[in-house]
Structures are given as C-alpha cells and as structure tokens.
C-alpha positions in Angstrom: -11.1 40.0 30.4 -14.2 37.8 31.3 -17.8 38.7 30.3 -19.4 39.8 32.7 -23.1 39.1 33.0 -25.7 38.6 36.1 -25.6 34.6 37.2 -28.5 33.5 35.5 -28.0 34.9 32.3 -24.5 34.0 32.5 -25.8 30.5 33.0 -28.2 30.6 29.5 -25.8 31.9 27.5 -22.7 30.1 28.5 -23.2 26.7 26.7 -24.3 28.8 23.0 -21.2 31.1 23.2 -18.8 27.8 23.8 -21.0 26.6 21.1 -20.1 29.6 18.7 -16.5 29.0 19.5 -16.4 25.5 18.8 -18.4 26.5 15.7 -15.7 29.4 14.8 -12.6 26.7 15.7 -15.0 24.3 13.1 -14.8 27.1 10.4 -11.0 27.6 10.6 -10.6 24.1 10.6 -12.2 23.5 7.4 -11.2 26.7 5.5 -7.6 25.1 6.0 -8.3 21.2 5.4 -7.6 21.5 2.3 -4.8 23.2 2.5 -1.0 21.7 2.0 -0.4 21.8 5.5 -3.2 19.6 6.0 -2.6 17.4 3.5 0.6 16.7 4.6 -1.0 15.6 8.3 -3.5 13.3 6.0 -0.6 11.8 4.6 1.6 11.5 7.6 -1.4 9.3 9.1 -1.7 7.6 5.9 2.1 6.4 6.3 2.0 6.0 9.5 -1.1 3.6 9.4 1.3 1.6 6.7 3.7 1.3 8.7 1.9 0.1 11.6 -0.4 -2.6 10.7 -0.7 -4.3 14.2 -2.4 -0.8 15.3 -5.7 0.3 14.2 -6.1 4.0 15.2 -9.9 4.9 15.5 -11.3 6.8 12.9 -13.4 10.3 14.4 -13.7 12.8 13.1 -11.1 15.0 12.3 -13.2 18.3 12.8 -14.0 19.1 16.3 -17.4 18.3 17.5 -20.3 20.9 18.3 -22.3 18.6 19.6 -21.9 15.5 22.0 -23.3 12.5 20.5 -24.8 10.9 23.5 -27.2 12.2 25.7 -24.8 14.0 28.7 -25.8 17.5 30.1 -23.0 20.3 28.9 -21.4 21.6 31.6 -22.0 25.4 32.2 -18.7 26.9 30.9 -18.0 30.7 31.0 -16.2 31.6 28.2 -13.3 34.0 28.6 -10.8 35.6 26.2 -7.7 33.2 27.0 -10.1 30.1 26.4 -11.2 31.7 23.1 -7.7 32.7 22.1 -6.0 29.5 22.8 -8.8 27.9 20.8 -8.0 29.3 17.9 -4.6 29.2 18.3 -4.9 25.6 18.4 -6.2 25.0 15.3 -3.8 27.5 13.4 -1.3 25.1 14.9 -3.0 22.0 13.2 -3.1 24.4 10.2 0.7 24.6 10.6 1.4 21.0 11.2 2.0 21.7 14.8 -0.8 18.6 15.5 0.8 17.5 19.2 0.7 21.1 20.8 -3.1 21.8 19.3 -3.7 18.1 21.1 -2.2 19.3 24.7 -4.2 22.3 24.3 -7.1 21.0 24.1 -6.8 18.5 26.5 -5.7 21.0 28.9 -9.3 23.2 28.2 -11.1 19.6 28.7 -9.3 19.0 31.7 -10.4 23.0 32.9 -13.8 22.9 31.3 -14.9 19.4 31.5 -16.4 19.9 28.1 -16.5 16.5 26.6 -16.2 18.0 23.1 -13.4 19.3 23.7 -11.7 16.2 25.2 -13.1 14.4 22.0 -10.9 17.0 19.7 -7.8 16.3 21.9 -8.5 12.9 21.4 -9.2 13.2 17.2 -5.5 15.6 17.2 -3.9 12.9 19.6 -5.0 10.3 17.1 -3.5 12.5 14.3 -0.2 12.4 15.7 -0.4 8.8 16.7 0.5 9.4 19.6 -1.0 6.6 21.4 0.0 7.6 24.9 -2.1 11.0 24.6 -4.7 9.6 22.6 -5.8 7.3 25.9 -5.2 9.7 28.1 -8.0 12.0 25.9 -10.5 9.5 25.4 -10.5 8.7 28.6 -11.5 11.8 29.6 -13.4 12.0 26.8 -15.3 9.0 27.8 -16.0 10.3 31.6 -17.2 13.3 30.4 -19.6 11.6 27.7 -20.5 8.2 29.5 -23.6 7.7 27.1 -21.7 8.1 23.8 -21.3 5.5 21.9 -18.2 6.8 20.1 -16.1 7.6 23.3 -16.7 4.1 24.6 -15.5 2.8 21.4 -12.4 5.0 20.6 -11.6 4.0 23.7 -11.9 0.3 23.8 -10.1 0.2 20.4 -7.3 2.1 22.1 -7.1 -0.3 24.8 -7.1 -3.6 22.5 -4.6 -2.1 19.7 -2.2 -1.2 23.0 -2.8 -4.7 24.8 -4.8 -3.3 27.8 -7.3 -6.3 27.4 -8.0 -7.0 31.3 -9.4 -2.9 31.1 -11.2 -2.9 27.6 -12.7 -6.6 28.7 -15.3 -5.3 31.2 -16.5 -2.4 28.2 -16.7 -5.2 25.4 -18.6 -7.4 28.1 -21.3 -4.1 28.9 -21.2 -3.7 24.6 -22.3 -7.3 23.8 -24.7 -7.4 26.5 -26.5 -4.0 25.5 -26.2 -5.6 21.8 -27.9 -8.4 22.6 -31.0 -6.4 24.1 -31.2 -4.4 21.3 -30.9 -6.9 18.9 -27.3 -5.5 17.7 -24.9 -8.6 18.2 -23.9 -9.2 14.5 -22.8 -5.5 14.4 -20.7 -5.5 17.7 -19.1 -9.0 16.7 -18.1 -7.1 13.4 -16.4 -4.6 15.1 -14.7 -7.4 17.1 -13.1 -8.6 14.2 -12.0 -6.0 12.9 -10.5 -4.7 16.0 -9.2 -8.0 18.1 -6.6 -9.0 15.0 -4.6 -6.4 15.8 -3.9 -7.0 19.3 -0.2 -7.3 20.2 -1.0 -10.7 22.0 -3.4 -12.2 19.8 -3.2 -15.2 21.2 -4.6 -13.7 24.8 -7.3 -11.8 22.4 -8.6 -14.6 21.3 -9.0 -16.0 25.1 -10.7 -13.0 25.6 -12.6 -13.4 22.9 -13.9 -17.3 24.0 -14.6 -15.7 27.3 -17.1 -13.0 25.7 -18.7 -15.0 23.2 -19.7 -17.9 25.1 -23.2 -17.2 25.2 -23.2 -16.5 21.3 -21.9 -19.8 20.2 -25.0 -20.1 17.5 -24.5 -16.7 16.5 -22.5 -16.6 13.3 -20.6 -13.4 13.4 -19.7 -14.5 17.3 -17.9 -17.6 15.1 -16.9 -15.7 12.3 -14.9 -13.3 14.9 -13.1 -16.1 16.7 -12.4 -17.3 13.2 -10.6 -13.9 12.3 -8.9 -13.9 15.7 -7.6 -17.6 15.7 -6.3 -16.8 12.1 -4.2 -13.6 13.4 -2.8 -15.9 15.7 -1.7 -18.2 12.9 -4.0 -20.9 14.6 -5.1 -22.1 11.2 -7.2 -25.1 12.1 -9.1 -23.0 15.2 -9.8 -20.8 12.6 -11.4 -22.9 9.7 -13.0 -24.9 12.3 -14.7 -21.7 13.3 -15.2 -20.4 9.8 -17.2 -23.5 8.8 -19.2 -23.6 11.8 -19.9 -20.0 11.0 -20.8 -20.4 7.5 -22.9 -23.6 8.4 -25.1 -21.2 11.3 -25.9 -19.3 7.8 -25.3 -21.6 4.8 -27.0 -18.9 2.5 -24.2 -16.4 3.1 -21.5 -16.4 0.3 -19.0 -14.7 1.7 -19.1 -16.7 5.1 -18.4 -19.8 2.9 -15.4 -17.9 0.7 -13.7 -16.7 4.3 -13.8 -20.5 5.3 -12.9 -22.2 2.2 -9.6 -19.6 2.6 -8.9 -20.2 6.4 -9.6 -23.8 5.5 -6.9 -23.7 2.5 -4.6 -22.6 5.2 -5.5 -25.5 7.9 -4.4 -29.4 8.0 -7.1 -29.7 5.5 -5.1 -27.7 2.7 -6.7 -26.7 -0.9 -8.5 -29.9 -1.1 -10.6 -29.6 1.7 -10.9 -25.6 1.2 -12.2 -26.8 -2.2 -14.3 -29.9 -1.7 -15.8 -27.1 0.4 -16.4 -24.5 -1.7 -17.9 -27.5 -4.5 -20.5 -28.3 -2.4 -21.6 -24.9 -1.5 -21.5 -24.1 -5.4 -23.9 -27.2 -5.8 -26.0 -25.2 -3.4 -25.5 -22.0 -5.0 -24.3 -22.5 -8.5 -24.6 -18.7 -9.6 -22.3 -17.4 -6.2 -19.9 -15.5 -8.3 -17.5 -14.7 -5.7 -16.9 -18.5 -4.5 -16.6 -19.8 -8.0 -14.2 -17.1 -8.7 -12.0 -18.0 -4.9 -12.6 -22.1 -6.0 -11.1 -21.1 -9.8 -7.8 -19.1 -8.1 -7.6 -21.9 -5.6 -7.5 -24.2 -8.5 -5.2 -21.9 -10.3 -3.1 -22.0 -7.0 -2.2 -25.2 -7.0 -1.7 -25.7 -10.5 -5.2 -26.9 -12.2 -5.0 -23.9 -14.7 -7.8 -26.0 -16.8 -9.5 -26.4 -13.8 -10.1 -23.1 -12.8 -10.8 -22.1 -16.4 -13.5 -24.7 -16.8 -14.9 -23.1 -13.4 -14.9 -19.7 -14.8 -16.3 -20.9 -18.1 -18.9 -22.4 -16.2 -19.9 -19.1 -14.1 -19.7 -17.3 -17.3 -22.3 -19.2 -18.9 -24.8 -18.6 -16.0 -23.8 -14.9 -16.5 -22.5 -14.3 -19.8 -22.1 -10.3 -19.1 -20.1 -11.1 -15.5 -17.1 -8.3 -15.3 -15.7 -10.5 -12.7 -15.1 -13.9 -14.3 -14.1 -11.8 -18.1 -11.2 -9.9 -16.1 -10.5 -13.2 -14.0 -10.5 -15.7 -17.4 -8.4 -12.8 -19.4 -5.8 -13.3 -16.6 -6.1 -16.8 -16.8 -5.3 -16.7 -20.3 -2.8 -14.5 -20.1 -0.7 -16.5 -16.9 -0.7 -19.1 -20.1 0.6 -17.4 -22.6 -3.0 -17.2 -24.4 -2.7 -13.8 -25.2 -5.4 -13.7 -28.0 -7.8 -15.8 -25.9 -6.7 -13.2 -23.5 -7.6 -10.0 -25.7 -10.9 -12.0 -26.9 -12.2 -11.5 -23.0 -11.1 -7.8 -22.6 -12.6 -6.9 -25.2 -16.0 -8.2 -24.4 -15.3 -6.6 -20.5 -14.9 -3.3 -22.2 -18.2 -3.8 -24.5 -19.9 -4.9 -21.9 -23.7 -2.6 -21.8 -22.8 0.9 -19.9 -25.4 -0.5 -17.2 -23.4 -3.3 -15.9 -20.5 -2.0 -13.1 -16.9 -2.5 -13.6 -14.0 -0.1 -14.2 -12.7 -0.4 -17.6 -9.2 1.5 -17.0 -7.5 -1.8 -15.6 -9.2 -3.4 -18.8 -7.7 -0.8 -20.8 -4.1 -0.9 -19.3 -4.5 -4.9 -19.6 -5.0 -4.7 -23.1 -2.4 -2.4 -23.6 0.3 -4.7 -22.0 -1.0 -7.8 -24.7 -0.4 -4.6 -27.8 3.3 -4.2 -26.1 3.9 -7.7 -26.1 2.9 -8.4 -29.5 4.8 -5.2 -31.4 1.6 -3.0 -31.5 3.5 0.2 -29.8 0.7 2.5 -31.8 -2.6 0.1 -30.5 -1.1 -0.1 -27.1 -0.9 3.8 -27.3 -4.7 4.2 -28.5 -5.7 2.0 -25.4 -4.0 4.1 -23.0 -5.4 7.3 -23.9 -8.7 5.8 -23.0 -7.8 5.7 -19.1 -9.8 8.4 -17.3 -8.6 10.4 -14.5 -8.5 8.6 -11.5 -6.4 6.2 -10.1 -4.9 4.4 -13.0 -4.6 7.9 -15.3 -0.7 8.5 -14.2 0.4 5.1 -14.9 -1.5 5.2 -18.4 0.3 8.7 -18.9 3.5 7.2 -18.6 3.4 4.2 -20.2 1.8 6.3 -23.2 5.1 8.7 -23.3 7.5 5.8 -23.0 5.8 4.3 -25.8 5.9 7.1 -27.7 9.4 8.2 -27.2 10.3 4.2 -28.9 8.3 4.9 -31.9 10.4 8.6 -32.8 7.4 10.5 -31.1 10.2 11.8 -28.3 9.3 15.5 -28.2 5.4 14.7 -28.2 6.0 12.3 -25.4 7.5 15.2 -23.5 4.7 17.4 -24.3 2.6 14.9 -22.9 4.2 14.8 -19.6 4.7 18.0 -19.4 1.1 19.2 -19.7 -0.1 16.4 -17.4 -1.6 18.2 -14.6 -1.1 16.8 -11.0 -1.5 17.8 -7.5 1.5 16.4 -5.6 5.6 16.5 -5.5 5.3 12.4 -5.8 3.4 12.7 -9.2 5.5 15.7 -10.2 8.4 13.1 -10.0 6.8 10.9 -11.4 6.4 12.7 -14.7 10.0 14.2 -14.6 11.9 10.6 -13.7 9.3 9.6 -16.8 10.7 12.6 -19.2 14.0 11.6 -18.3 13.5 8.1 -19.3 12.2 9.3 -22.3 15.4 10.9 -23.2 17.7 8.5 -21.8 16.0 5.9 -23.9 16.7 8.0 -27.2 20.5 8.5 -26.4 19.6 12.2 -25.4 21.8 11.8 -21.7 22.4 15.3 -21.4 18.9 16.3 -21.7 17.7 13.9 -19.6 20.6 14.7 -16.8 19.2 18.8 -17.2 15.6 18.1 -17.2 16.7 15.7 -13.6 18.7 18.4 -12.5 16.2 21.3 -12.7 13.5 19.2 -11.0 16.4 18.6 -7.9 16.4 22.7 -7.9 12.6 22.4 -7.0 12.8 18.7 -4.6 16.7 18.6 -3.5 15.9 15.8 -1.1 13.7 13.4 -2.8 15.3 10.1 -3.0 13.8 8.9 -6.3 15.2 12.6 -8.2 18.8 11.8 -6.4 19.0 8.1 -8.0 17.9 8.7 -11.1 19.9 12.0 -11.2 23.2 10.1 -10.2 22.8 7.1 -12.9 22.4 10.1 -15.2 25.1 11.7 -14.3 27.1 8.7 -14.7 25.9 8.1 -18.1 27.5 11.7 -19.6 30.4 10.7 -17.2 29.9 13.3 -14.8 31.3 10.9 -11.9 32.0 13.4 -9.1 28.2 14.6 -9.3 26.8 11.1 -9.6 28.8 10.0 -6.0 27.4 13.7 -4.4 23.7 12.7 -6.0 24.2 8.8 -4.2 26.0 9.9 -1.4 23.5 12.6 -0.3 20.4 9.8 -1.1 22.6 7.4 1.6 22.6 10.4 3.9 18.7 10.6 3.4 17.9 6.8 3.6 20.3 4.8 5.2 18.7 1.6 4.1 18.3 2.7 0.4 20.2 -0.8 -1.0 20.2 0.4 -4.6 22.3 3.7 -4.0 25.2 1.6 -2.5 25.0 -0.6 -5.0 24.7 1.7 -8.1 28.0 3.6 -6.6 30.0 0.8 -5.6 29.2 -0.8 -9.3 29.8 1.9 -11.1 33.5 2.0 -8.9 33.4 -1.1 -10.4 32.5 -1.1 -13.8 35.4 1.5 -14.2 37.4 -0.5 -12.4 38.3 2.0 -9.7 38.6 2.2 -5.9 37.8 -1.5 -5.8 37.9 -2.3 -2.1 35.7 0.5 -1.6 33.5 -0.5 -4.4 33.2 -4.1 -2.9 32.4 -2.4 0.7 29.4 -0.4 -0.7 28.1 -3.5 -2.3 28.0 -5.9 0.3 26.1 -3.2 2.5 23.5 -3.1 -0.2 23.9 -6.7 -0.1 22.7 -6.8 3.7 20.0 -4.3 3.2 18.6 -6.8 0.0 20.4 -10.2 0.5 18.2 -11.6 -2.7 18.3 -8.7 -4.7 19.6 -10.4 -8.2 20.9 -7.4 -9.4 23.0 -6.4 -5.8 24.3 -10.1 -6.2 25.5 -9.8 -10.0 27.8 -5.9 -9.0 29.3 -8.8 -6.0 30.1 -11.1 -8.9 31.8 -8.5 -11.2 33.8 -6.5 -8.6 35.3 -9.7 -7.7 36.2 -10.5 -11.4 37.7 -7.2 -11.3 39.8 -7.5 -8.2 40.7 -11.3 -9.9 38.9 -13.2 -7.4 37.4 -15.2 -10.5 36.5 -18.5 -9.3 34.1 -16.6 -6.5 32.7 -14.2 -9.2 31.7 -17.1 -11.5 29.9 -18.9 -8.4 28.0 -15.8 -7.0 27.2 -14.5 -11.0 26.2 -18.1 -11.0 23.9 -17.1 -7.7 22.7 -14.3 -9.4 21.5 -15.8 -13.0 20.0 -18.4 -11.2 18.0 -15.6 -9.4 16.9 -14.1 -12.7 18.0 -15.3 -15.6 18.7 -11.8 -17.0 20.9 -11.0 -20.0 22.7 -8.1 -18.1 24.2 -10.7 -15.8 24.3 -13.4 -18.6 26.7 -10.8 -19.9 29.0 -10.7 -16.8 29.0 -14.2 -16.0 29.9 -14.9 -19.5 32.7 -12.6 -19.8 34.3 -14.1 -16.9 33.5 -17.3 -17.9 35.9 -16.4 -21.4 38.6 -15.2 -19.6 39.2 -18.5 -17.9 39.6 -20.4 -20.9 35.6 -21.7 -20.7 34.5 -20.3 -23.8 32.3 -22.4 -25.3 30.1 -22.1 -21.9 30.3 -18.4 -22.0 28.5 -18.7 -26.3 26.1 -21.1 -24.9 25.1 -18.9 -22.6 25.3 -15.7 -24.5 22.9 -17.5 -27.1 20.3 -18.3 -24.8 20.5 -14.7 -23.3 20.4 -13.0 -26.8 17.2 -15.3 -27.5 15.6 -14.1 -25.0 16.3 -10.1 -24.9 18.1 -9.2 -28.7 18.1 -5.9 -28.0 20.1 -5.6 -24.7 22.7 -3.1 -24.6 25.0 -4.4 -21.7 25.1 -7.8 -23.8 25.6 -6.3 -27.3 28.6 -4.2 -25.6 30.2 -7.0 -24.2 30.6 -9.3 -27.5 31.5 -6.0 -29.7 34.3 -5.8 -27.0 35.4 -9.2 -26.4 35.4 -9.6 -30.4 32.8 -12.3 -30.4 30.5 -13.9 -32.6 27.7 -16.0 -32.0 
C-alpha cells in the first residue's frame, strides 16, 4: 500500500523516508552483528581470503551506508510497503546467513530506485558472499549512480584488477592518477596500486600497464616502489631489485624503502651479498635504523653468518639498550645456536623493560617457558605461562600449562584449568578438549580420555579434530570398530585428510590384520602428503608385515632420513633385527635412545624382542 501525499510534499519527504528506512535496516543489521550468524559470515569471509590470496576483496563497510560518500544527488524515491518489506527481509536474511539472497534483493532494489546507497549495500553483501560476478555488477551500478564517489570508483577498480579486467580498469586508473597529481595525493594513489596490482591474475600484464601509467612519475619514489612490488609478484626479481633501489635512492632517508629494496635485491642475481652491502651502506648513514639493522642481521643469519648477525644486533643494542626488537631477536639467535642461558638473559631484560616502552611481553613469557621446559624446569615454565594475558597467546599458554601440570602429576588441577577457561568459539573449545584428552592420555588414563572426547563429539559430531582424536583414543582402549567408524567418518567429511587414512592403515598394519587394505590406505595418505615421514614410516611397516623386508628397509631408511625420530628407529631396527643385521639395529636403537630416552615405542620394541643395549 503506497503512502499518498501531494506531489510537493511527497518529493520533500521521499528522501528522508528512504533514509529512515535505511537507518532502520542499519539498526537491524547492527543488533545482530555480534550474533553467531554474523560471526559465521565473517569467519567464512576470512577463510575465503586465505584460500584465495590472488583476489583482494575491497574492504567496504558491512553495514548499510545511510549517506552517499560523494556529492551526487539522491533520487526522489516513493517509499512503498513492498520496498520497506524487502529491505527488512534482506537484512534478516543476512542475519540468517543467506547473504546471496540479500545481495540479490538489494541489487534489484537499486536497479528499480536508482539509489546508490542500495547499490553500495548490494556490493558489500556480494563481497561478503565472495560472489565476484555479482559484486562487479553491483559496484558498476553503484559507480554509475554515484559518479563522484571515490569509494565506488575504487571498489570497481579493485574488482576489475583482481579479476583481470585490466583494459577496463586502466582508463579509471589514469584519471585517478591525473587527479592525484593535481591534488598532491600521488603517493596515496601509488600505495593503493602497490597493494592491489600484485594480486592481479596476469601479473606481467599488470606490470606493463603500470609502466604506462607511471611514465610521468619516474622521479616519484612511490611509483618506483609500486613497480618494484608488481615486478616481484611477477617473479621478475632483477627488475624488482632495480626499481626498489631506484625508489630508495629517490628517498634515501626512508628506512622502509631501504629494507624493501634490500629484500628484493636478496632474491635477484646480486643475491645476499649485494643486499647486505646495500643495507651496510644505509646503516653507515643511519646507524640507529633498527629495522634495517634487524633485516641485515636476519640476512647474515640466513646465510650462516650467525656471529655477524649477532654483532649487528649487539651494535644496535649498544646504541639503543632498551630496544625490545633487538633484545627479542638476540634471544632467538642465542636459542637457535643452543645458548639457552644467553637467550634467557636477553628475554629477562626484555620483560623487565620500563612500562613506557611499547612491546608485547606475552611471546617472551612463552619463550621463557619453552627454555625452562627444555631445561627440565616445569614448575618455572608454568610460572611464566601464568603471566600470559588474555589475548592472542592466551589459549596456547593455557594448553601448555595444563600439559606441564599433568606431567608433574597435577592431572586433576590441569583438567580444572582447561574446563574453567572460558572461550567464545567452537574452535577454541575443541582445542581445550583435545588438550584435556592429551593430559589424560599422558597419565595413562585412556578410558577417561576416550570418554571426554566422546562427550565432545555428541556436541560437535562432525568436527574433524575431535573425530581424529576420538579414533586414536578408541584404538588405545581396543575399541577397533569405534576407531574405524570415527576415522571413516572423518575421511568422508575430509577426503584430503592424509593422517586419517594413515592412522587407519597403520592400525591395521600394527595389528597385522587386513594388510592389503592397510597398504591401500597408507598409499592414499602418501599421495596426499608424499614427504610426511610418519606416513612413509607406516608404508615401511606394512611392507614388513607383508613380508617385503628389503622394500621395508629402504622405505624406513627414507623415513628416518627425513626425520630421525625414535618411533621410526624402532621400526627400522626391528626389520634389521629380523633380517640378521643385529649390530646395525643395536647401533640405531642406541642413537635413538640417546636422543629420546623415554620413547615408549622404542621401550616396547626392545622389551618385546628381549634386547638389551
């Protein structure tokens, strides 16, 4: 039913009415934005970004914009009940995760009303849905309806560049750069191109286009920097180094340009030596450039010159003794060179820095805990972990605390810690459950571990991590049918889960049953992850079970070469033992026991074979 008013009154009220309606839908969307459906959309969006790194999705607001961001006149729209209903229904659809339907509704309304705000919302929803075709259609309409909107133009450009429509995008970019030159914003324009163009599907074509666009700006550092980034993305490393160095020379005091140029040079024909020489010259002019010195030290360390890397860090630290970046980097170098006491000293200095010095202590607390754990000081490690605050590192710290508490006999306290840690996502909840099962497993309380995982699976029956852990827990208490059911369900849900195939195949092989099927499962796992040492070990073990001893020895030697672990040594040694190579087996077992004296597989193998080393 239409709202009927005299013409002049209708025209004066049309715009406020639609604006009010958009405001209502905005409130609807914001009320639900923290709810599970909206979080699910955002999680899917983040996951899609990780899976599609070649496409940069413009980050426009997910909430509808009540006003245009340009100076374009808004249309005179007669608000009707159907329009109001469709707007509200679309926002409710968003809250229910039906983003595609909502995007389609907004696009249809935008086409009917010619309102750019609706076209913008259609674009936002299409991007959230990862529907690039619909996003391009909506964004093009948005740009047509709001020709002065910088955000609309930039969204169209980004979509065209990300999907390879370079010829369509080039005239828009040329106009943008011309305007940027007039307004003194050329650096901002090139920074945008530097972010977007390396993601174009045809990076060589993107570089060629940028060369044309940037011809007037060959003395502009940001233009040369953008050319360097796109050349690097196109794997034209010499060209990237050339442009990066040119950018740095145009702004010789800019530390970030110098660091970037050195990194490009490192990958060019000049290699690490040329990159190091470039940074060395920069540091002579700017001795307090912390990031440049840190980068130089990293390059030296990567080239095996650990002493040179440490010297650079120490030089920087003498100039700036309270620099947290240098202290942490020196701790890493010391730890990597097995100087744990020195690493600990640097980290102690790091966490005791004055409160006004900006840094994050949590990674240092985790690092100190790792050093204490390495040196058999679990109680001290727990104390460090207790200092980690709520945030990015908190859950990792809680899990490690619980595992260490379990290892010193505080199993029930560890379980209480895990159960009383509040989390907001199923992913984190599963991590805590898996940790509780691990604490129980290490305490040989296998039935309880199985029960914990079974209860968790009742709440989340299709969770891959729980299914895998549940299968392994079932095997430990000889519930083979349950184990097989969990792993086969996992394989059905995740056909590319190599370790599910491997675990099932290895279990059959280890129990000396269904050996042909076991080998097929393990070979499937190996197709999915051909260099995984544990899967290679499983293949060698099933070959041994099937009487193919020489094949087994060759396969197990390959697994041991990839990763010389005691579990693999136990298997290889057993095959060697049974083929008359007892001395070689003993030598292998001694080496493995020296590295992992408490390895259960090795202990059980030696006990079963009645071998004394």
